[in-house]
C-alpha positions in Angstrom: -4.9 -2.0 31.3 -4.4 -3.7 27.9 -0.9 -3.5 26.4 -0.4 -4.0 22.7 2.9 -5.4 21.6 4.4 -3.1 18.9 6.4 -6.1 17.5 3.2 -8.1 16.9 1.5 -5.0 15.5 4.4 -4.5 13.1 4.2 -8.2 11.9 0.4 -8.0 11.3 0.6 -4.6 9.7 3.4 -5.9 7.4 1.2 -8.8 6.3 -1.8 -6.6 5.7 0.2 -3.9 3.8 1.9 -6.6 1.7 -1.5 -8.0 0.8 -2.7 -4.5 -0.2 0.5 -4.0 -2.3 0.1 -7.4 -4.0 -3.6 -6.5 -4.8 -2.6 -3.1 -6.3 0.2 -4.6 -8.4 -2.0 -7.4 -9.7 -4.8 -4.9 -10.5 -2.4 -2.5 -12.2 -0.9 -5.3 -14.3 -4.3 -6.5 -15.3 -5.4 -3.0 -16.2 -2.2 -2.5 -18.2 -2.7 -5.8 -20.1 -6.3 -4.9 -20.9 -5.3 -1.4 -22.2 -2.6 -3.1 -24.2 -5.0 -5.5 -25.8 -7.5 -2.8 -26.7 -4.8 -0.6 -28.2 -5.3 2.2 -25.8 -1.6 2.2 -24.7 -0.5 2.5 -28.3 -2.9 5.5 -28.8 -1.6 7.2 -25.7 2.0 6.6 -26.8 1.4 8.1 -30.2 -0.4 11.1 -28.6 2.5 11.6 -26.2 5.0 11.3 -29.1 3.2 14.0 -31.0 2.8 16.2 -27.9 6.5 15.9 -26.9 7.9 15.8 -30.4 9.3 12.2 -30.3 8.8 9.9 -33.2 9.1 6.7 -31.2 7.7 7.3 -27.7 7.0 4.2 -25.7 6.0 3.3 -22.2 8.4 0.7 -20.8 6.1 -1.6 -18.8 9.0 -3.4 -17.1 10.4 -0.2 -15.7 6.9 1.1 -14.7 6.2 -2.2 -12.9 9.6 -2.1 -11.2 9.2 1.4 -9.9 5.6 0.7 -8.8 6.8 -2.3 -6.9 9.8 -0.6 -5.2 7.7 2.4 -4.2 5.1 0.0 -2.9 7.6 -1.8 -0.8 8.9 1.5 0.6 5.2 2.4 1.4 4.8 -1.0 3.1 7.8 -0.6 5.4 6.9 3.0 6.3 3.3 2.2 7.0 4.0 -0.8 9.1 6.6 1.2 11.1 4.1 4.1 11.7 1.5 1.6 12.7 3.9 0.0 15.2 4.8 3.5 16.5 1.1 4.3 17.0 0.8 1.0 19.0 3.7 2.2 21.2 2.0 5.6 21.6 -1.2 3.9 22.6 0.7 2.0 25.3 2.1 5.2 26.7 -1.2 6.9 26.7 -2.9 3.9 28.3 -0.3 3.8 31.0 -1.1 7.5 31.8 -4.8 7.3 31.6 -5.5 3.8 32.8 -6.3 2.3 29.4 -9.6 1.2 28.0 -12.1 -0.6 30.2 -14.5 -3.0 28.5 -17.5 -4.1 30.4 -19.6 -7.0 29.1 -23.2 -7.1 30.4 -25.0 -10.4 30.3 -28.6 -9.0 30.6 -30.6 -10.5 27.9 
């Protein structure tokens, strides 16, 4: 029977999910900057201002970036915890059923 350590699963999952979060934040920042340079953000802000009746509607990139990062960190912790709990569940099921048996055949 193979036992998987939930602690090591948590550490690896945390690293993987932090990498995913860093990629998403970097891609979002790059996309935002590209839209800012092309004037698309300004067009969207003026459209939203007209739609909502505000004269000076603006997106606050700092706040958007902060909320995105904080929500992403919450997602990282929850996802790593769930992954670790699934490893513990696997250990329980493997104990009941005998685990996974891997046979390597050397016939070539």
